[in-house]
C-alpha positions in Angstrom: 10.3 -22.6 -15.9 12.3 -25.9 -15.6 12.2 -27.6 -11.9 14.3 -25.9 -9.4 14.7 -22.7 -11.6 13.8 -19.6 -9.7 13.3 -16.0 -10.6 14.0 -13.0 -8.3 12.4 -9.8 -8.1 13.6 -6.6 -6.3 11.1 -4.1 -5.1 12.6 -0.9 -4.7 12.2 3.0 -5.0 14.4 6.1 -6.2 16.7 7.3 -3.5 16.8 4.1 -1.6 20.3 3.6 -0.3 19.4 0.0 1.1 18.0 -0.9 -2.2 21.4 -0.1 -3.8 23.1 -2.4 -1.6 20.3 -5.3 -2.1 20.6 -4.7 -5.9 24.5 -5.5 -5.8 23.8 -8.8 -3.6 20.9 -9.9 -5.6 22.8 -9.2 -8.8 26.0 -10.9 -7.6 24.1 -14.0 -6.6 21.8 -14.3 -9.4 24.9 -13.9 -11.8 26.5 -16.8 -9.8 23.5 -18.9 -9.9 22.3 -18.5 -13.3 19.1 -16.8 -11.9 17.1 -14.3 -13.7 16.2 -11.5 -11.7 14.2 -8.1 -12.2 13.7 -4.7 -10.5 10.3 -3.2 -10.1 9.9 0.2 -8.8 7.1 0.7 -6.3 6.3 4.2 -6.8 4.6 2.9 -10.5 1.9 1.2 -8.7 -0.5 2.2 -5.9 -1.0 -1.2 -4.7 3.1 -1.7 -4.4 3.2 1.8 -2.7 0.7 0.5 0.1 2.0 -3.1 0.4 5.5 -2.3 0.7 6.3 1.2 1.3 7.7 0.5 4.7 9.4 -2.7 4.0 11.5 -1.8 0.9 13.8 -3.2 -0.3 11.7 -6.4 -0.5 13.0 -9.4 -2.2 10.7 -12.0 -4.0 11.5 -15.3 -5.0 8.8 -16.5 -7.4 6.6 -13.8 -6.5 6.7 -14.9 -2.8 8.2 -12.6 -0.3 11.7 -13.6 1.0 13.5 -10.8 2.7 12.7 -7.4 3.4 14.9 -4.1 4.5 18.4 -5.9 4.0 18.9 -8.9 1.9 21.1 -11.5 3.5 23.5 -13.3 0.7 23.4 -16.4 2.5 19.8 -16.8 3.0 19.3 -15.8 -0.9 21.9 -18.5 -2.1 20.1 -21.0 0.2 16.5 -20.1 -0.8 17.7 -20.4 -4.8 19.7 -23.6 -4.6 17.7 -25.5 -1.9 
């Protein structure tokens, strides 16, 4: 990954309405900035379930937790461009 490049991961679970909102924000910001992103369903991993069940949606930037419950578009943009 070149310097200054980032990757975003959305941790979610099925039926999560906050995850739907987070997905929209992340998709929009990632598209605007040309940043790759992926979504990971926490119900597929016992470790993710233990760690994140009460926090989702969780946004990771380069594998480090950035936000949980709600995604702030401004904070996400700042983290990815700063």
